[in-house]
N, C-alpha and C positions, 0 to 999 in steps of 0.2 A: 518322334523327332527325327529329322533327316540327319543321318550319321555324317553326311558330307559337310554339314554346317559347322564351321569352325567356332569353337567356344570363344567368347570375348575374353580379352585380357583384363586384368584389374589395374586401374590407375588410381592411386591415392594421392590427393593433393593436401599438403599440410600448410594451411594458411588460406583464408578466404578474402584476401585483399585484391588490389587492382592487378598486380603482376601475375599472380596465380590464376585468377579467373580470366584474364585476357589470354593467357596461354590455353586455357580450356576452350575459350571461344574460337581461337585460331585452329586448335586441334579438331574441333567439331566441324569446322568449315572443310578441312582436308579429308576427314574420315569420321563421320558422326557415329559409326557403329563399331569402331575398333575396340573401344574400351567400355567396361563398366566403371563409372567414375564416382568416387567417394571423396567428399571435401570435408575437412575438419577446420573449424574456425574458432579462435579464442573469444571473439565477440558474439553476443547473442542475437545476431540479425544477419540479413543478407549482405551482399557486397556493395560498398558505397564509394563515392569519389572523394578521396581524402583531400584532393586539391581544393575542394569546395568547402572545407571546414572554415576557412576565413570568412567567406560570404555568409555561411551559416551562423557563425559567431556574431557577425555584424548585423544580422537580421535581414539580409538581402535574399536569403534562401531558407527553405524549410527542409526538414529531414527527408521528406518524400521526394523533394526536388533533386537530392544528391544520390539517391539510391540507383545503382547500376543494375543490380539483379535482385528482384524481390524473391521471397521464399517460393512464390508460385512459379517463378521462372525455373528454379531448380527442379521442381516437380514435373513441369511440362517438358523439361529437357532430359528427364530420366536420370538426374544426378542426385545422389544421396548426400544431403547436407546435414552435418552435425555441428550446429552453431552453438557457441558457448561451451564447447567441449574440446579443448586443445589436446593435441598429441603430446604425450609425456615421455614416450620411449619408442625407439625403432629397433626391432630385432632383425638385423641384416642377415643373419644366418638362416633363420626360418622365413624371412621376408614377411614380417607382420609389423603393424604399428599398434601401439597401445594408447588409448585415450585416458584422460583424467577420470572420466566416468566409468572406466573399466571395459570399454569396447576393445575387441581385438579384430583387426581387419587385415586380410592378406593383400599383398600387392605383387604384381609383375613389374610394374614401374612405379616409382615414387617421385613426386615433385615437391621439393621444399620451397615454400614461398613465405617464409616466416617473418619477413620484413625487418623492421628495426624498432628500437625503443628510444624515447628521448633520454638524453644524458642529464641525469639529475645531479648537479654539483654536490659532492658529499660533504658539505659544510654542516656544522652543528645546526640542528633545527630543520634539516631538509625533509624530515618525515612528518612535520606538523601538518595538520589539516589546513587546507587553503594553499598548499604548495603543489603545483600541478605542472605536467608537461602539456604539450599541444600536439596530440598525436591521433586521438580518436574521438568518437562521439561522447564517450564518458568524460573525457577531459573538457569538451565543450560544455557539457551539462554542468560540470563543477564550476566552470568559469561564469556561465550565465547565472548560476545561483548567487554568485558573489558580485555580479555586475549591477550593483545598486548605484544610481546616479549620485555622484559626490564621493563614493568610496574610492580608496586608493589602491591602484594596482602597480606592481613593479614587474617589468618584463626583463629577465636576464638573458641577454643575447640580442645584438643588433644586426642579425643577419636577416635573410629573406623571411623566414617564418616568424621571427620575433617582431619584426616591423608590421607584418600583416596582423598578428595577434594584438599588438599595441594599438594599431589603427582601429581595429574592430571594437576593442574595449573602450577606447576613447569615444567612438560613435555611440556606445551604450551609455555614455554619461559619466564614465569613471575618470578620475584624475590619474593619468598614466605616465610613469617614468621608465624609460628604457635605459638599462645599465649594460654597458658594453666594455669588454676588456681591451679592445683595440682603440686606437686613436681616431679611426673613422669607420662609419657604418658600412655594412656589407663588404668588408675588406677582402672577401674571397671572390667577389664579382666586380667591384668598382675600384677605380683609382681615387686618389684623395680629392681632386677637384669635383668630380661627379658626386662623391659622397657628401661633400660640403654643401652642394646645391640641394641634395636630397634632404639633409638634416634641416636646412633652413625652411624648405617647403613643409616638412612634417612639424616643425615648431610652429609655423603659421597655422597649422591645423589644430594646434593645442597640445601636442606631445612635448614631453620634457625628456632631457637626456643627461646621463652621467657617463662621460667617455673616459677611456683608459682607466677604468675603475674595477677593482677586484672585490667580489663579495666574500665576506669572511664568516658571516653567521646569519641565520634566519631567527628572528626574535619572536618570542611568544611562549604561552603555557601549553595549552592543548591545541590552540589555533594560532596561525601566523598573525603577528601584530606589527612586525617591522623587519627591516633588513639593515645589517651593519656592514660597513665597508672597511677596507684595509687602512684608509686614512683616518679612521676613528669616528667618522660621521655615520649617521643612521637616518633612515627614512621610514615613516609610518607606512604600513601596507596591510590591506585587508585580503589581498590576493597576490601570490607570487607565481609567475609563469616562467618555467625553465625552458628557454629556447636556445640553449647553448650547444646545439648539435645533437646527433643521434648516434647510436651504436647498433650495428647489425645483430640480430637475434641468432646467435650461433650455438647456444648451449645444447639444444637438442641434437644438432649435427655432431658437435664435439663428443657428446655422451655416446653417440653411435659409432665413434671412431673414424668419422670422415675427416679428411684433411682440411683444416681451417687455419687461417692466419688472422688478419683483421676481420675477415668474413669467410664464408664457405667458398673454397677455391674451386672454380669451374674452368673448363676449356672452351674452345670456340664454339662447341655445340651446346654449351650450358650443362654439360655432364660433369658430375663430381668424380672423385677418384674411384667410386663404385659405379660401374657402368649401368646399373639399374636405377640409379638415383640421379635426378636432375635438380637444378636449383635456379631460380630467377628472382630478380628484384633487388631490393635493398639489402638482402641477406647475403648477396654473392660478391665475390672478388674475382675479377677477370683481368688478367695481365697486370696485376698490382693495383687496379683501380676498383673503387666501390662507387655506388650510384645512389642518387637521391632525387633526381628529376624524372619526369614521366617518360620523356621521349626514348631514353635508352631502355627503359623497362618494356616499352612496346616492341622495340627491336628484338630484345631478348625473348619475349613471348613468341614472336613470329618464328624465330630460329628454333627455339626449343620445341614448339609444336610440330615443326617440320620433321625433326628427328624422332619425336614420339610417334609420329604417323608413318615413319619409315622412309621419309624423303631426306636422304642423308647429304644433300648437296649444299645445304644452308650453313653459313658460318657467321657468327656474331662479330661485327667490326665496330669498334668504338668510334663515335663521331662527336664533334663539337655540339654542345647543346646551349641554346640561348637562355638567359635568365630575364624574366620580366616580373615586376613588382605589381601585385594586385591591390593597389591603394588608389581610390578615386581621386582623380586630379593630378596624379603623379605619373609621368611617362618616363619609363626607364627600360633600357635594353642593353644587355651585355653578353658578349659571346667571344669565345676563343682566348687567345693570349693577350690580355690587356696590360701586361707588364712591359713587354718588349725587352730591351736590354741590348747587349752587344750584338752587332750585325743587323739590327732592326732600325726602322725610321718611324718617327711619330708624326702623324698629320693631325693637327689640332685646330678646332674652330670654337671660339668662345663668343657668345653674344649675351652679355650680362643683362642688358635691358629686357630682352625677351626670355631670359632664363634657358638659353639653349647652349648645350655643350656637346661636342663630338670629338672623339679621339680614336683614330684608326692606327693600327700597328701594321706596318708593311715590312716584309722581309724579302729582299730580292725583288722579284716581280709578282709577289703574291701578298694578298691581304691575309693576315693571320689572327687579327683580333679587332674588336670594335666595342666602344663604350658610348652610348647615346643617352642624353638626358634632355627632356623638354621637347624634342622632335625625334620620334622613333620610327617615322614612316619608312625609312630606308633600311631598317633593321633586317627584315627578311632578305633583302637584296644583298646586303653585306654578308649575311649568313650563308646564302647560296654560293657566293664567291669564295668564301672560306672553305666550304665543303667541297666545291668543285676544283679548288686550287687554280682558279682562273688567273690567267696572265693579265695583270692590270696595267701593263706598261703604257698603253694608249689612253688609259683613263686616269692616270695618276693625278694630273693637275686639276681634274674636276671631281675627283672621288668624294671629297668632303661635302660637295654640294648636292650629291645624291643622284639617283637613277635618272630622274627626269632631265636634269641638267646635262648629264653625260649623253643621253639619247639625243637631245637637241644639238649638242656639239657634233655628234656623229653624223646627224642628218644634214648639218650645215655644209 
């Protein structure tokens, strides 16, 4: 062996999901030979696209369609994959990880990509069979087993994920009721008028809703039979899907003594308080924010990979991220500050006959937020203006009518 050949460093990745594996992909583009890479995943298969769980549940996709990295890819890439064997302990002093199956692997650099878990509301009965989150392939399998035409499903949570799950189960022939604690759907992304249009469209598709409703108990013996609410009423249920938010998986990092608040705290390089340990994805907290959409995870992966490869000039900067609902026949787009308030101006267009609603929030000479329902063609254009902090002074009067209208006006 040539003594001048520098031995490879060891990189251990804890978590075989989208954020961790995207980081590995970016790292291999920069320097494919820098590390011996070992990946530990809690699930017993390769890496797949979680965004496509809704189409999988609805029957529009198959498992093979949503796989991003097969087991063969890991072998071909020289990456050791331990699927179905999660890391249970990090020894920071000796720089080893310990897996559930008893493996001990040393690391020079450690990447935590432990993701998040669905928040299961801790009401009586929440551990019954038939109560499930909507987070992974095992959850989808449980839901499909219960998705008998005519059976009753209750989805707790009227946010993005809950509505996608409800729509998919309804398409499977189930009678689906969405129970939401807020007075309007997707209250984190939509204003009340857009949410009202969305609710009407989903009701037309056959979904049912209980708004401003609190769940107090899951009913049943060994298996779920119904759900009881704070007002004393109850509904029959053969399946209960908890889609009331997620919680970052931080127990492993906490047990290793890493600084955590709501999630694993990282700096602009995605480094934790231990300089040998990085973290990306839904398990991280950057400048007080946590993350659930894919776009920021991709940005984090690119920055983290740059630092792992020794290119120290990259910094992670948070950006506005648009929200889109994946429900056939429903066009929805939301980005930025859709609340507005003091010092801002609202530009609103409503066309009830065609089901179009647009609300733009302007502060000074800049667009800061947009909610579009029914006609979302200009969403990316508005998004770009928000990101670029474009001066919209000359466009203000035509802004609601979209890019084509504004370009025609400029050309005239």
